[in-house]
C-alpha positions in Angstrom: 99.6 96.6 121.4 101.0 95.7 118.1 99.0 95.4 114.9 99.9 91.6 114.7 98.4 90.9 118.1 95.2 93.0 117.3 94.7 91.2 114.0 95.2 87.8 115.8 92.4 88.7 118.3 90.1 90.0 115.6 90.5 86.8 113.7 90.0 84.7 116.8 86.7 86.3 117.6 85.6 86.1 113.9 86.3 82.4 113.9 84.6 81.8 117.2 81.5 83.7 116.1 81.2 81.4 113.2 81.3 78.3 115.5 79.0 79.6 118.2 77.3 82.7 119.6 79.7 84.9 121.5 79.0 85.8 125.1 78.3 89.5 125.9 81.8 89.9 127.3 83.3 88.4 124.1 81.2 90.7 121.9 82.5 93.7 123.9 86.1 92.5 123.6 85.7 91.8 119.9 84.3 95.4 119.4 87.3 96.8 121.4 89.8 95.0 119.2 88.0 96.0 116.0 88.1 99.6 117.1 91.8 99.3 118.0 92.5 97.8 114.5 90.7 100.7 112.8 92.5 103.3 114.8 95.9 101.8 114.1 95.1 101.3 110.4 93.9 104.9 110.0 97.0 106.1 111.9 99.3 104.2 109.5 97.5 105.5 106.4 97.7 109.0 107.7 101.4 108.6 108.4 102.0 107.4 104.8 99.9 110.2 103.4 101.7 112.8 105.4 105.0 111.7 103.9 103.9 111.9 100.3 105.3 114.8 98.3 103.5 115.8 95.2 105.8 116.8 92.4 104.5 118.7 89.4 106.6 117.7 86.4 105.9 120.9 84.6 107.6 123.0 87.3 110.9 121.1 87.2 112.4 123.5 84.6 
């Protein structure tokens, strides 16, 4: 599932929870999408960090 779709679901459940109390099934679904969001986010950050190269300006000579 793409990040856009996950964010859409997370936002949907956040809005619904402000209007009314979520059912047990909806709460479980919301938790599932939150977890998916965190996993994808962490994976993206790790990917960016893995591609960073540290250059020491003093060793360029």
